[in-house]
Residue, then its C-alpha position, 0 to 999 in steps of 0.5 A: m554543329n558548332r552552333i548546336i553546341v553553342i545553343f545547347a551550351f547557352l540553354f544549359i547555362a540559362a537553365a542553370a542560372i534559372a534553376q540556381p535561384q530556385s535551388s538557392k530559394e529551395q535550399q534556404d527553405l530547407e535550411r529554415e525547415r531544418q532550423q525549425l525542426k532542430k528547435e522543435l527537437e531541442q524543445t521536445q528534448k527539454l520537455l522529455k527531461d522535464n518529464q523525466k524529472v517529474t516522473k522521478e519526483n512522482m516515483s519518489v512520492l509513490g514510494i513514500i505513499n507505499r511506505k505510508l500505506n504499509i505503516h497503516e496496514n501494520l497499524v491496523s494489524n496491531i489494532n486487530r491483535e489488540i482487539n483479539l487480545m481484549e476479547i480473550i481477556f473478556i472471555k477469561a474475565s466472564g469465565y472467571n466471574k461465572l466461576q466466582l459465582l459458582l464458588d459463592t453458591l457452593k460456599q452458600e450451600y456448604a454453609k447451609s449444609m453445615v448449619y443443617a448438619y449441626r441442627n440435625r446432629s446426632n452421635s452417629d451422624f457425627l461419627n459418619f461425618i468424621f469417617s466420611a472425611f477420611q478416604f482409605 
């Protein structure tokens, strides 16, 4: 029985000695993998920070572009209001021109009627003209 215990102890020590180098090699591989993963994590973190910086810059640029767009929209709105105002002025000017032409035509007709009345006057016509001027 002692022999069996000695044999088991020897086998256990031999297995531990054989397993130790594998365990040590495996531990070294795991350590290298951990270091590699740590480096990758640091690189990823750096890329994330760089990306955040670029994102902030892009957001700033986007804000500036939106502001510029709003200014352009306001400018277009202002130009449209000016165009509408000019159209109103043009319509009023054309109406004024029409009224001016009508006034000129009425003045000419009045002058013609005055000349006609003067040439074809008589005493009764003169009295009718004077009485028609007074409205009671």
